[in-house]
py3Dmol code that shows the C-alpha trace and the ligand (Angstrom):
import py3Dmol

protein = """\
ATOM      1  CA  MET A   1       0.000   0.000   0.000  1.00  0.00           C
ATOM      2  CA  PHE A   2       2.754   2.460   0.935  1.00  0.00           C
ATOM      3  CA  SER A   3       6.294   2.047  -0.275  1.00  0.00           C
ATOM      4  CA  ASN A   4       7.440   2.387   3.308  1.00  0.00           C
ATOM      5  CA  SER A   5       6.531   0.120   6.199  1.00  0.00           C
ATOM      6  CA  SER A   6       6.783   2.844   8.865  1.00  0.00           C
ATOM      7  CA  LEU A   7       3.808   4.600   7.323  1.00  0.00           C
ATOM      8  CA  LEU A   8       1.927   1.327   7.289  1.00  0.00           C
ATOM      9  CA  GLU A   9       2.477   1.239  11.050  1.00  0.00           C
ATOM     10  CA  ILE A  10       0.665   4.563  11.369  1.00  0.00           C
ATOM     11  CA  TYR A  11      -2.218   3.149   9.367  1.00  0.00           C
ATOM     12  CA  LYS A  12      -2.370   0.119  11.662  1.00  0.00           C
ATOM     13  CA  LYS A  13      -2.515   2.409  14.704  1.00  0.00           C
ATOM     14  CA  TYR A  14      -5.385   4.230  13.057  1.00  0.00           C
ATOM     15  CA  ARG A  15      -7.230   0.945  12.570  1.00  0.00           C
ATOM     16  CA  GLU A  16      -6.697   0.226  16.266  1.00  0.00           C
ATOM     17  CA  GLY A  17      -8.016   3.674  17.155  1.00  0.00           C
ATOM     18  CA  ARG A  18      -4.637   4.730  18.500  1.00  0.00           C
ATOM     19  CA  LEU A  19      -3.621   7.450  16.081  1.00  0.00           C
ATOM     20  CA  ALA A  20      -1.358  10.130  17.551  1.00  0.00           C
ATOM     21  CA  HIS A  21      -2.311  13.770  16.969  1.00  0.00           C
ATOM     22  CA  ALA A  22       1.122  14.793  15.702  1.00  0.00           C
ATOM     23  CA  TYR A  23       3.961  12.938  14.020  1.00  0.00           C
ATOM     24  CA  LEU A  24       7.502  14.094  13.446  1.00  0.00           C
ATOM     25  CA  ILE A  25       8.964  12.256  10.467  1.00  0.00           C
ATOM     26  CA  GLU A  26      12.626  12.410   9.587  1.00  0.00           C
ATOM     27  CA  THR A  27      13.394  11.322   6.024  1.00  0.00           C
ATOM     28  CA  ASN A  28      16.217  11.308   3.479  1.00  0.00           C
ATOM     29  CA  ASN A  29      13.783  11.914   0.621  1.00  0.00           C
ATOM     30  CA  ILE A  30      11.081  14.534   1.202  1.00  0.00           C
ATOM     31  CA  PRO A  31       9.449  14.286  -2.283  1.00  0.00           C
ATOM     32  CA  LYS A  32       9.036  10.514  -1.978  1.00  0.00           C
ATOM     33  CA  LEU A  33       7.739  10.817   1.547  1.00  0.00           C
ATOM     34  CA  MET A  34       5.219  13.470   0.480  1.00  0.00           C
ATOM     35  CA  ASN A  35       3.811  11.020  -2.077  1.00  0.00           C
ATOM     36  CA  ASP A  36       3.551   8.242   0.457  1.00  0.00           C
ATOM     37  CA  LEU A  37       2.060  10.585   3.001  1.00  0.00           C
ATOM     38  CA  LYS A  38      -0.656  11.514   0.528  1.00  0.00           C
ATOM     39  CA  GLU A  39      -1.551   7.836   0.255  1.00  0.00           C
ATOM     40  CA  LEU A  40      -1.613   7.537   4.030  1.00  0.00           C
ATOM     41  CA  ILE A  41      -3.902  10.558   4.327  1.00  0.00           C
ATOM     42  CA  LYS A  42      -6.226   9.017   1.755  1.00  0.00           C
ATOM     43  CA  ALA A  43      -6.267   5.803   3.765  1.00  0.00           C
ATOM     44  CA  LEU A  44      -7.121   7.687   6.974  1.00  0.00           C
ATOM     45  CA  ASN A  45      -9.967   9.588   5.353  1.00  0.00           C
ATOM     46  CA  CYS A  46     -11.339   7.439   2.547  1.00  0.00           C
ATOM     47  CA  PRO A  47     -15.015   6.633   3.105  1.00  0.00           C
ATOM     48  CA  GLU A  48     -14.671   3.498   0.990  1.00  0.00           C
ATOM     49  CA  GLU A  49     -12.491   0.608   2.029  1.00  0.00           C
ATOM     50  CA  TYR A  50      -9.222   2.183   0.986  1.00  0.00           C
ATOM     51  CA  GLN A  51      -7.243   0.148  -1.485  1.00  0.00           C
ATOM     52  CA  GLU A  52      -3.887   0.593  -3.100  1.00  0.00           C
ATOM     53  CA  THR A  53      -4.985   3.578  -5.118  1.00  0.00           C
ATOM     54  CA  CYS A  54      -8.600   4.449  -4.601  1.00  0.00           C
ATOM     55  CA  HIS A  55      -9.917   5.918  -7.836  1.00  0.00           C
ATOM     56  CA  LYS A  56     -13.504   5.484  -6.889  1.00  0.00           C
ATOM     57  CA  CYS A  57     -14.107   8.239  -4.454  1.00  0.00           C
ATOM     58  CA  ASN A  58     -14.227  11.964  -4.737  1.00  0.00           C
ATOM     59  CA  LEU A  59     -12.209  12.450  -1.575  1.00  0.00           C
ATOM     60  CA  CYS A  60      -9.177  10.484  -2.773  1.00  0.00           C
ATOM     61  CA  ASN A  61      -9.368  12.353  -6.079  1.00  0.00           C
ATOM     62  CA  LEU A  62      -9.297  15.677  -4.283  1.00  0.00           C
ATOM     63  CA  ILE A  63      -6.252  14.590  -2.294  1.00  0.00           C
ATOM     64  CA  SER A  64      -4.487  13.436  -5.466  1.00  0.00           C
ATOM     65  CA  LYS A  65      -5.071  16.831  -7.026  1.00  0.00           C
ATOM     66  CA  ASN A  66      -4.037  18.734  -3.887  1.00  0.00           C
ATOM     67  CA  ASN A  67      -7.523  20.184  -3.762  1.00  0.00           C
ATOM     68  CA  LEU A  68      -8.871  18.989  -0.443  1.00  0.00           C
ATOM     69  CA  PRO A  69      -9.501  22.057   1.753  1.00  0.00           C
ATOM     70  CA  SER A  70      -9.004  20.079   4.969  1.00  0.00           C
ATOM     71  CA  LEU A  71      -5.476  19.089   3.958  1.00  0.00           C
ATOM     72  CA  VAL A  72      -3.076  22.000   4.339  1.00  0.00           C
ATOM     73  CA  THR A  73       0.612  21.851   3.506  1.00  0.00           C
ATOM     74  CA  ILE A  74       2.848  24.569   4.855  1.00  0.00           C
ATOM     75  CA  GLU A  75       6.369  25.107   3.592  1.00  0.00           C
ATOM     76  CA  PRO A  76       8.961  27.787   4.279  1.00  0.00           C
ATOM     77  CA  GLU A  77       8.406  31.165   2.686  1.00  0.00           C
ATOM     78  CA  GLY A  78      11.944  32.258   1.986  1.00  0.00           C
ATOM     79  CA  THR A  79      14.212  31.033   4.739  1.00  0.00           C
ATOM     80  CA  SER A  80      11.625  30.286   7.409  1.00  0.00           C
ATOM     81  CA  ILE A  81       8.044  29.339   8.170  1.00  0.00           C
ATOM     82  CA  LYS A  82       6.277  32.528   9.218  1.00  0.00           C
ATOM     83  CA  LYS A  83       3.948  33.048  12.148  1.00  0.00           C
ATOM     84  CA  SER A  84       1.239  34.312   9.797  1.00  0.00           C
ATOM     85  CA  GLN A  85       1.237  30.975   7.934  1.00  0.00           C
ATOM     86  CA  ILE A  86       0.470  29.182  11.204  1.00  0.00           C
ATOM     87  CA  GLU A  87      -2.228  31.688  12.076  1.00  0.00           C
ATOM     88  CA  ASP A  88      -3.916  31.142   8.723  1.00  0.00           C
ATOM     89  CA  LEU A  89      -3.841  27.417   9.406  1.00  0.00           C
ATOM     90  CA  LYS A  90      -5.496  27.902  12.787  1.00  0.00           C
ATOM     91  CA  ILE A  91      -8.306  29.881  11.240  1.00  0.00           C
ATOM     92  CA  ALA A  92      -8.791  27.308   8.486  1.00  0.00           C
ATOM     93  CA  PHE A  93      -9.034  24.506  11.046  1.00  0.00           C
ATOM     94  CA  GLU A  94     -11.528  26.196  13.361  1.00  0.00           C
ATOM     95  CA  THR A  95     -14.308  24.510  11.453  1.00  0.00           C
ATOM     96  CA  LYS A  96     -14.793  20.792  11.128  1.00  0.00           C
ATOM     97  CA  PRO A  97     -13.982  19.335   7.710  1.00  0.00           C
ATOM     98  CA  ILE A  98     -16.854  18.837   5.282  1.00  0.00           C
ATOM     99  CA  TYR A  99     -15.630  15.909   3.169  1.00  0.00           C
ATOM    100  CA  SER A 100     -12.966  14.219   5.246  1.00  0.00           C
ATOM    101  CA  LYS A 101     -12.759  12.765   8.736  1.00  0.00           C
ATOM    102  CA  TYR A 102      -9.742  14.823   9.706  1.00  0.00           C
ATOM    103  CA  ASN A 103      -8.291  18.249   9.315  1.00  0.00           C
ATOM    104  CA  THR A 104      -4.714  17.428   8.405  1.00  0.00           C
ATOM    105  CA  TYR A 105      -1.714  19.704   8.247  1.00  0.00           C
ATOM    106  CA  ILE A 106       1.741  18.938   6.912  1.00  0.00           C
ATOM    107  CA  ILE A 107       4.652  21.152   7.890  1.00  0.00           C
ATOM    108  CA  LYS A 108       7.333  20.588   5.285  1.00  0.00           C
ATOM    109  CA  ASN A 109      10.928  21.369   6.350  1.00  0.00           C
ATOM    110  CA  ALA A 110       9.632  21.767   9.874  1.00  0.00           C
ATOM    111  CA  GLU A 111      13.110  22.659  11.129  1.00  0.00           C
ATOM    112  CA  LYS A 112      12.418  26.029   9.494  1.00  0.00           C
ATOM    113  CA  LEU A 113       9.853  26.948  12.117  1.00  0.00           C
ATOM    114  CA  ASN A 114      11.309  29.988  13.819  1.00  0.00           C
ATOM    115  CA  GLY A 115      10.749  31.045  17.425  1.00  0.00           C
ATOM    116  CA  SER A 116       7.463  32.833  16.838  1.00  0.00           C
ATOM    117  CA  SER A 117       5.938  30.393  14.357  1.00  0.00           C
ATOM    118  CA  ALA A 118       6.885  27.466  16.596  1.00  0.00           C
ATOM    119  CA  ASN A 119       5.178  29.214  19.497  1.00  0.00           C
ATOM    120  CA  ALA A 120       2.056  29.707  17.452  1.00  0.00           C
ATOM    121  CA  MET A 121       2.234  26.044  16.493  1.00  0.00           C
ATOM    122  CA  LEU A 122       2.649  24.830  20.050  1.00  0.00           C
ATOM    123  CA  LYS A 123      -1.009  25.284  20.919  1.00  0.00           C
ATOM    124  CA  PHE A 124      -1.925  22.735  18.282  1.00  0.00           C
ATOM    125  CA  VAL A 125       0.407  20.131  19.625  1.00  0.00           C
ATOM    126  CA  GLU A 126      -0.020  20.919  23.321  1.00  0.00           C
ATOM    127  CA  GLU A 127      -3.790  20.921  23.439  1.00  0.00           C
ATOM    128  CA  PRO A 128      -4.703  18.611  20.599  1.00  0.00           C
ATOM    129  CA  THR A 129      -8.160  19.085  19.164  1.00  0.00           C
ATOM    130  CA  GLU A 130     -10.110  15.989  18.266  1.00  0.00           C
ATOM    131  CA  GLY A 131     -10.030  15.494  14.510  1.00  0.00           C
ATOM    132  CA  ILE A 132      -6.796  17.340  13.751  1.00  0.00           C
ATOM    133  CA  ILE A 133      -3.662  15.441  12.699  1.00  0.00           C
ATOM    134  CA  GLY A 134      -0.285  16.986  12.009  1.00  0.00           C
ATOM    135  CA  PHE A 135       2.819  15.773  10.229  1.00  0.00           C
ATOM    136  CA  PHE A 136       6.109  17.601  10.753  1.00  0.00           C
ATOM    137  CA  ILE A 137       8.553  16.623   8.014  1.00  0.00           C
ATOM    138  CA  THR A 138      12.279  17.203   8.260  1.00  0.00           C
ATOM    139  CA  ASN A 139      15.611  15.962   6.934  1.00  0.00           C
ATOM    140  CA  ASN A 140      17.116  16.260  10.377  1.00  0.00           C
ATOM    141  CA  LYS A 141      15.101  16.090  13.557  1.00  0.00           C
ATOM    142  CA  ASP A 142      18.105  17.054  15.681  1.00  0.00           C
ATOM    143  CA  VAL A 143      17.722  20.649  14.551  1.00  0.00           C
ATOM    144  CA  MET A 144      13.976  20.799  15.295  1.00  0.00           C
ATOM    145  CA  ILE A 145      12.735  23.105  18.012  1.00  0.00           C
ATOM    146  CA  PRO A 146      12.650  20.851  21.117  1.00  0.00           C
ATOM    147  CA  THR A 147       9.241  22.020  22.388  1.00  0.00           C
ATOM    148  CA  ILE A 148       7.611  20.749  19.194  1.00  0.00           C
ATOM    149  CA  LYS A 149       9.756  17.657  18.947  1.00  0.00           C
ATOM    150  CA  SER A 150       8.909  16.482  22.453  1.00  0.00           C
ATOM    151  CA  ARG A 151       5.171  16.611  21.758  1.00  0.00           C
ATOM    152  CA  CYS A 152       5.228  14.570  18.579  1.00  0.00           C
ATOM    153  CA  GLN A 153       5.458  10.896  18.005  1.00  0.00           C
ATOM    154  CA  SER A 154       8.674  10.571  16.134  1.00  0.00           C
ATOM    155  CA  LEU A 155       9.697   8.173  13.364  1.00  0.00           C
ATOM    156  CA  VAL A 156      12.277   7.799  10.610  1.00  0.00           C
ATOM    157  CA  VAL A 157      11.249   7.008   7.040  1.00  0.00           C
ATOM    158  CA  ASN A 158      14.251   6.485   4.807  1.00  0.00           C
ATOM    159  CA  TYR A 159      14.304   5.414   1.183  1.00  0.00           C
ATOM    160  CA  GLU A 160      16.900   3.570  -0.788  1.00  0.00           C
ATOM    161  CA  SER A 161      18.382   5.667  -3.517  1.00  0.00           C
ATOM    162  CA  ASP A 162      17.479   4.996  -7.157  1.00  0.00           C
ATOM    163  CA  ASN A 163      20.766   6.460  -8.189  1.00  0.00           C
ATOM    164  CA  LEU A 164      23.365   3.878  -9.146  1.00  0.00           C
ATOM    165  CA  LEU A 165      26.293   6.021  -7.961  1.00  0.00           C
ATOM    166  CA  ASP A 166      24.734   6.439  -4.494  1.00  0.00           C
ATOM    167  CA  LYS A 167      24.040   2.736  -4.305  1.00  0.00           C
ATOM    168  CA  LEU A 168      27.586   1.794  -5.275  1.00  0.00           C
ATOM    169  CA  ASN A 169      29.039   4.589  -3.213  1.00  0.00           C
ATOM    170  CA  MET A 170      31.514   5.598  -5.932  1.00  0.00           C
ATOM    171  CA  THR A 171      32.403   8.759  -7.794  1.00  0.00           C
ATOM    172  CA  GLU A 172      31.579   9.513 -11.417  1.00  0.00           C
ATOM    173  CA  GLU A 173      35.252   8.919 -12.310  1.00  0.00           C
ATOM    174  CA  GLU A 174      35.392   5.555 -10.603  1.00  0.00           C
ATOM    175  CA  LEU A 175      32.229   4.504 -12.405  1.00  0.00           C
ATOM    176  CA  GLU A 176      33.840   5.508 -15.722  1.00  0.00           C
ATOM    177  CA  HIS A 177      36.796   3.267 -14.947  1.00  0.00           C
ATOM    178  CA  TYR A 178      34.487   0.362 -14.170  1.00  0.00           C
ATOM    179  CA  LYS A 179      32.550   0.982 -17.364  1.00  0.00           C
ATOM    180  CA  THR A 180      35.721   0.867 -19.460  1.00  0.00           C
ATOM    181  CA  VAL A 181      36.809  -2.434 -17.952  1.00  0.00           C
ATOM    182  CA  ILE A 182      33.299  -3.873 -18.274  1.00  0.00           C
ATOM    183  CA  ARG A 183      33.096  -2.782 -21.901  1.00  0.00           C
ATOM    184  CA  SER A 184      36.175  -4.767 -22.851  1.00  0.00           C
ATOM    185  CA  TYR A 185      35.218  -7.667 -20.571  1.00  0.00           C
ATOM    186  CA  LEU A 186      31.819  -8.146 -22.194  1.00  0.00           C
ATOM    187  CA  ASP A 187      33.405  -7.885 -25.651  1.00  0.00           C
ATOM    188  CA  GLU A 188      36.054 -10.470 -24.798  1.00  0.00           C
ATOM    189  CA  ILE A 189      33.440 -12.879 -23.518  1.00  0.00           C
ATOM    190  CA  GLU A 190      31.696 -12.565 -26.890  1.00  0.00           C
ATOM    191  CA  ASN A 191      34.955 -13.072 -28.772  1.00  0.00           C
ATOM    192  CA  ASN A 192      36.179 -16.073 -26.843  1.00  0.00           C
ATOM    193  CA  ASN A 193      39.341 -14.333 -25.827  1.00  0.00           C
ATOM    194  CA  TYR A 194      38.635 -14.624 -22.218  1.00  0.00           C
ATOM    195  CA  ILE A 195      41.519 -16.314 -20.415  1.00  0.00           C
ATOM    196  CA  ASN A 196      43.963 -13.398 -20.718  1.00  0.00           C
ATOM    197  CA  HIS A 197      41.159 -11.169 -19.844  1.00  0.00           C
ATOM    198  CA  LYS A 198      40.525 -12.745 -16.479  1.00  0.00           C
ATOM    199  CA  GLU A 199      44.021 -11.709 -15.441  1.00  0.00           C
ATOM    200  CA  PHE A 200      43.418  -8.230 -16.723  1.00  0.00           C
ATOM    201  CA  ILE A 201      40.298  -7.893 -14.591  1.00  0.00           C
ATOM    202  CA  LEU A 202      41.951  -9.195 -11.473  1.00  0.00           C
ATOM    203  CA  SER A 203      44.809  -6.752 -12.005  1.00  0.00           C
ATOM    204  CA  GLN A 204      42.312  -3.885 -12.310  1.00  0.00           C
ATOM    205  CA  PHE A 205      40.143  -5.022  -9.432  1.00  0.00           C
ATOM    206  CA  PRO A 206      42.215  -7.042  -6.968  1.00  0.00           C
ATOM    207  CA  ASP A 207      39.729  -6.579  -4.176  1.00  0.00           C
ATOM    208  CA  ARG A 208      36.666  -8.811  -3.780  1.00  0.00           C
ATOM    209  CA  LYS A 209      34.544  -5.725  -3.089  1.00  0.00           C
ATOM    210  CA  GLN A 210      35.603  -4.285  -6.443  1.00  0.00           C
ATOM    211  CA  ILE A 211      34.603  -7.444  -8.290  1.00  0.00           C
ATOM    212  CA  GLU A 212      31.285  -7.260  -6.503  1.00  0.00           C
ATOM    213  CA  ALA A 213      30.804  -3.635  -7.614  1.00  0.00           C
ATOM    214  CA  MET A 214      31.762  -4.567 -11.165  1.00  0.00           C
ATOM    215  CA  PHE A 215      29.135  -7.282 -11.328  1.00  0.00           C
ATOM    216  CA  GLN A 216      26.515  -5.072  -9.721  1.00  0.00           C
ATOM    217  CA  ILE A 217      27.090  -2.658 -12.570  1.00  0.00           C
ATOM    218  CA  ILE A 218      26.871  -5.491 -15.105  1.00  0.00           C
ATOM    219  CA  PHE A 219      23.603  -6.535 -13.497  1.00  0.00           C
ATOM    220  CA  ALA A 220      22.340  -2.940 -13.717  1.00  0.00           C
ATOM    221  CA  ILE A 221      23.278  -2.851 -17.418  1.00  0.00           C
ATOM    222  CA  TYR A 222      21.157  -5.908 -18.141  1.00  0.00           C
ATOM    223  CA  TYR A 223      18.344  -4.763 -15.890  1.00  0.00           C
ATOM    224  CA  GLN A 224      18.146  -1.355 -17.530  1.00  0.00           C
ATOM    225  CA  ASN A 225      18.136  -2.976 -20.965  1.00  0.00           C
ATOM    226  CA  PHE A 226      15.372  -5.267 -19.763  1.00  0.00           C
ATOM    227  CA  LEU A 227      13.329  -2.245 -18.634  1.00  0.00           C
ATOM    228  CA  LYS A 228      13.992  -0.508 -21.902  1.00  0.00           C
ATOM    229  CA  GLN A 229      12.717  -3.456 -23.935  1.00  0.00           C
ATOM    230  CA  GLN A 230       9.739  -3.810 -21.664  1.00  0.00           C
ATOM    231  CA  ASN A 231       8.668  -0.171 -21.451  1.00  0.00           C
ATOM    232  CA  GLY A 232      10.369   1.419 -24.414  1.00  0.00           C
ATOM    233  CA  GLY A 233      12.008   4.790 -23.977  1.00  0.00           C
ATOM    234  CA  ASN A 234      15.658   5.492 -23.538  1.00  0.00           C
ATOM    235  CA  TYR A 235      15.859   7.009 -20.138  1.00  0.00           C
ATOM    236  CA  GLN A 236      18.283   4.713 -18.365  1.00  0.00           C
ATOM    237  CA  GLU A 237      21.794   6.003 -17.856  1.00  0.00           C
ATOM    238  CA  LEU A 238      23.653   2.761 -18.607  1.00  0.00           C
ATOM    239  CA  VAL A 239      21.689   1.816 -21.721  1.00  0.00           C
ATOM    240  CA  LYS A 240      23.344   4.674 -23.575  1.00  0.00           C
ATOM    241  CA  ASN A 241      26.751   3.022 -23.242  1.00  0.00           C
ATOM    242  CA  PHE A 242      25.697  -0.582 -23.182  1.00  0.00           C
ATOM    243  CA  GLU A 243      22.851  -1.298 -25.498  1.00  0.00           C
ATOM    244  CA  ILE A 244      22.187  -5.027 -25.508  1.00  0.00           C
ATOM    245  CA  LYS A 245      20.586  -6.265 -28.672  1.00  0.00           C
ATOM    246  CA  GLU A 246      19.410  -9.599 -27.385  1.00  0.00           C
ATOM    247  CA  ASN A 247      15.920 -10.864 -26.867  1.00  0.00           C
ATOM    248  CA  MET A 248      14.113 -10.553 -23.539  1.00  0.00           C
ATOM    249  CA  LYS A 249      14.482 -14.241 -22.768  1.00  0.00           C
ATOM    250  CA  ASP A 250      18.275 -14.154 -23.096  1.00  0.00           C
ATOM    251  CA  ILE A 251      18.509 -10.946 -21.116  1.00  0.00           C
ATOM    252  CA  ILE A 252      16.515 -12.481 -18.281  1.00  0.00           C
ATOM    253  CA  THR A 253      18.627 -15.661 -18.354  1.00  0.00           C
ATOM    254  CA  LYS A 254      21.782 -13.553 -18.154  1.00  0.00           C
ATOM    255  CA  MET A 255      20.392 -11.496 -15.287  1.00  0.00           C
ATOM    256  CA  ASN A 256      19.892 -14.755 -13.418  1.00  0.00           C
ATOM    257  CA  ILE A 257      23.477 -15.818 -14.126  1.00  0.00           C
ATOM    258  CA  ILE A 258      24.801 -12.478 -12.876  1.00  0.00           C
ATOM    259  CA  ALA A 259      22.621 -12.633  -9.772  1.00  0.00           C
ATOM    260  CA  LYS A 260      23.885 -16.148  -9.057  1.00  0.00           C
ATOM    261  CA  PHE A 261      27.460 -14.943  -9.482  1.00  0.00           C
ATOM    262  CA  LEU A 262      26.881 -12.182  -6.925  1.00  0.00           C
ATOM    263  CA  GLN A 263      25.325 -14.640  -4.528  1.00  0.00           C
ATOM    264  CA  ASP A 264      28.248 -17.095  -4.855  1.00  0.00           C
ATOM    265  CA  LEU A 265      30.669 -14.227  -4.429  1.00  0.00           C
ATOM    266  CA  SER A 266      29.113 -13.428  -1.073  1.00  0.00           C
ATOM    267  CA  TYR A 267      29.738 -17.060  -0.006  1.00  0.00           C
ATOM    268  CA  ASN A 268      33.501 -16.682  -0.262  1.00  0.00           C
ATOM    269  CA  VAL A 269      33.898 -18.985  -3.267  1.00  0.00           C
ATOM    270  CA  ASN A 270      37.227 -18.638  -5.096  1.00  0.00           C
ATOM    271  CA  ILE A 271      37.008 -15.683  -7.476  1.00  0.00           C
ATOM    272  CA  GLU A 272      38.899 -17.241 -10.367  1.00  0.00           C
ATOM    273  CA  LEU A 273      36.628 -20.258 -10.327  1.00  0.00           C
ATOM    274  CA  LEU A 274      33.584 -18.027 -10.256  1.00  0.00           C
ATOM    275  CA  LEU A 275      34.816 -15.954 -13.188  1.00  0.00           C
ATOM    276  CA  ASP A 276      35.418 -19.120 -15.212  1.00  0.00           C
ATOM    277  CA  LYS A 277      31.993 -20.464 -14.416  1.00  0.00           C
ATOM    278  CA  PHE A 278      30.432 -17.127 -15.268  1.00  0.00           C
ATOM    279  CA  VAL A 279      31.943 -17.015 -18.739  1.00  0.00           C
ATOM    280  CA  ILE A 280      30.998 -20.613 -19.506  1.00  0.00           C
ATOM    281  CA  GLU A 281      27.378 -19.948 -18.543  1.00  0.00           C
ATOM    282  CA  MET A 282      27.145 -16.651 -20.394  1.00  0.00           C
ATOM    283  CA  ARG A 283      28.565 -18.205 -23.564  1.00  0.00           C
ATOM    284  CA  ARG A 284      26.350 -21.281 -23.357  1.00  0.00           C
ATOM    285  CA  ILE A 285      23.285 -19.140 -24.015  1.00  0.00           C
ATOM    286  CA  HIS A 286      24.434 -18.491 -27.557  1.00  0.00           C
ATOM    287  CA  GLY A 287      24.975 -22.207 -28.142  1.00  0.00           C
TER     288      GLY A 287
END
"""
ligand_1 = """\
1
ZN
Zn -11.072 6.809 -1.578
"""
view = py3Dmol.view(width=600, height=400)
view.addModel(protein, "pdb")
view.setStyle({"model": 0}, {"cartoon": {"style": "trace"}})
view.addModel(ligand_1, "xyz")
view.setStyle({"model": 1}, {"stick": {}})
view.zoomTo()
view.show()
């Protein structure tokens, strides 16, 4: 339902009738969290039995389009969140919502509440009104004003990066080096000139961790080509350098071989043996 299990926990609490009135959520990806939070807010308010993406009801549609009056998102104006923004929120939430169960506010970059806006906010969190829920969103809860922080239920919602460089924890230059070696490696496998090449690879990447990174990149190359064939388009970074003109079935078989290699590598099997086995299996596909 949500791409993050911590938000699912909030939904479960709601089902048990134990929803908190204010949550402080620290995240490494505010845009992704905002999307998930929208889904959570639909789930809390949907008059139908909420399902993955409710298209049936007017309320969920309004939330999707950011048009639900009882859902207010506040973000910094300039460098801080101003007291007047909080006062407008208070006025808006004096009346009970018409369509939804809750009046919900989201304070984005909540660490940007300054002294006076935090004070204005405090009343909401100190004397919670039935039917109002708040979400304070920040990249770093350590810099949040303590009076607010201490009155919220606090959780961390982190997302894995989609970016290959972040995942591999390497620089652009290092990735280029890997790509060059991989380019010649894949060519040599095709051309049956592999034995000398194994030594070349081990001289370039003597460390087991480096071999692992190399094969993660090879996996990503095949995976991105798989996505490209499946969905069309040419949006994947690695496809530009490594276009694989094989059919889907062969690409999937090769992805399995690469995945198996990575698994064996994690079991401490001898690297030279693994590299030999890898080449034999990759070449077998072409008969
Ligand atoms: Zn709905």
